[in-house]
N, C-alpha and C positions, 0 to 999 in steps of 0.2 A: 735658748733652752727654756722649756716650760716647767714650772714647778707648782705643785698643788698648793693652794692657799692654806690648807690645813697644816701642811708641813711648815710653811713660813710662819703661820700663827703660833706654832708651838715653839718657835725660836725667838721669842720676843723679850722675855723679861729676866731680871735678876732673881735668883733664888737665895733665900736667907742662908747664912753660913750654917753648916750642918754640925750637929753634935755627932761625934764619930760613929759611923755605921748606922745612922738613922737618916733615912731619906725623907725630906719634908713632904707632907701629904700634897701640898699644892704643886710639887714638882711634876705630878702626874696630870695636872690640869692643862687645858689648852690656854694659850696666851690670848690676850684681848686685841692685840694689834698684829698686823702682817708686816714683816720685814722682807723686802725684796732680796732675792738670793745674792746679787752682787754687793748690796750694802751689807748684808750679813757677813759675807766672806771678808770684806774689807775690815769690818769691825772685829771679827775673830782674829785676823792677822795682827791687828793693832794690839788687842788684848794680850795675845801670846808674846809678841815682841816686847811689850812693856811689863810683862809678868803681873798683869792687873789682878787684884784680889776680887773675890766674889764668884758665886756660882751663876751659871746661865743655862738655859734650856737648849737642847739640841734634838731635833727630830727629822727623820727622813734621810734616805741614803745619800742624797747630794749634800745635805748639810752635815751629815756624819763625816763625809770625806774631807770637808773643810777643817773640821775640828781635829780629826785624827792627823791630817797632814801637818797642821800648824804645831800640834803637840810634838810630833816626831822631828820636824825641822828645828824646833827650839830646844830640843834635848841635847845636852852636851856630854853627859856622863853615863847615865843609866836609863834604859827604856825597858820596862817590865810590862808584859801583856798576859792577861789570863782571859781565855775565851773558849767557847765550845770548839771552834775551828778557826782557821784563817779565812775570814769572810771575803770571797772573791769579789763581791759587789763593791767592797770598799778597798781592800788591800791590793787587788789586782788592777785597779785603775791607775792611769799613768802618774797622777800627782802623788798618790800615796805610795805606790811602788817605788817611784823615784826618790821619795823622801826616805823610805826604808833603806834603799841602796846607799844613799848619801850618808845616813847615820852609821851604817855598817862600815863604810869606807873611812869615815871620820874617826872610827875607833870607839863609838858608843857601845857600851856593854848592853847587848840585847838578850833578854831572856823571854822566851815564849812558852807559856804553859797552856796545854790544850786538854780539853775534855775528850774529844774524839781521838781515836787511835792515830798516833804519829807513825804512819806507815807509807810505803812507796806509792800506793794508789792515791792517797790524799795529797802527797807531795806533788804528784804529777798534775793534780786537778787545780792547783793554785800556783801561779808563777811567783807570787811573793813567798810562799812557803818553800818553793823549789829553790829560790835564791838564798833564803835564810839557811836551808839545809846545806847548800853549797858553801856558804860562808862558815857554817859550823864545821863542816868537814875540813875546811882549810885551816881550822884551828884559830884560837884567839878569842874574839869578843862576842861570839854568838852561841847561844845554847838553846836547845828545844827539848821539851819533855812532855810525856803524857802523864796526867795526874791519875793517881789511884782513886777508886771510889771513896775510900775513907777520907782522903785528903780533900776531895771535892766537898764532901759533907761537912768537913770541918770549916771550910771557907764559907759554905752556905749558912752554917750556924752563926758565924760572925757577921756576915753581910746580909743575911736574909735571902729572899727570893731574887733580889736584884744583885747579882754577884759577879758579873763580868766587868772587867775594868782594864785600863792601861794607865801607867804611871811613868812620868818622865822626871828625872833628876830629883826624886823625892819631894816634888813641889807642884807638879802639874798632873792633873788627873781627869779622866773621863770614865764615868760609871754608867753602864747601860741600864735603862729602866724597862726596856721592852725589846724582845728579840725580833718581832715582826716589823715594827715601824722605825727601828733604830733610835727610839727615844732614849735620851741620856741627859745627864747633867755634867757640866764641865767647869773646871776652874784651872787657870794657869798660875795660880799662886795660892795654894792651900797646903802649906807644909805639914802641919800636924796630921791631917787626914792622910795625905799622900805617903808620909813616912810609915804609917801603919800598914797601908796596902803594899808598899814596897817590901816591908818586913814579911808579909804573908808569902810573897813569891820567894824571897830569900830563904825562908824556912822550907818551902816546898822543894827547892832545888838542893837543899842540904839534907833532905829527909830520904832515907833509904826506901821508904814505901813508894817512891816514885820510880817509874821505869821508862826507859827510852822506847 
């Protein structure tokens, strides 16, 4: 598999620990060194399993799959996701889809909060969303909702323009910095920050301004 060097270059370095809801300016910069995909995937798996502290950069769809998969696989209790939609390029790939299925079957509480309408057409367009809808209908540990405009704006006010994220076990977090190139920052052990993002989704699901 061939990967663009620009993607690999952006997946190179540590990012300073963040003040809550402030993205470090240099998180948007390209890295200075290129990490081959296989080495990157191995390193991410190690960081996730060890719950290693510190933020690192993540860019490109192939690299996004790695970070998302490892976050889901290493989640034991709660997996909260806020995104525009269920991105088929990531969520519908075998590794991530299998990880989501595994999490649901393990009893992980999954909450998916979407900007785009949560409707039959969108469910059919994504096999991951279709599975999660099936799991929700079966009852238990999966819930999905569409956010109202006012609640989306509230989240934007707190997070700024970079506001899509996923949180596992109130300690692991991936925050997207770019919709087009899947640029993000990731930490598998950032409890203080992750708890705040976790709380945002908790509030959203308990708020009557949200609708299915």
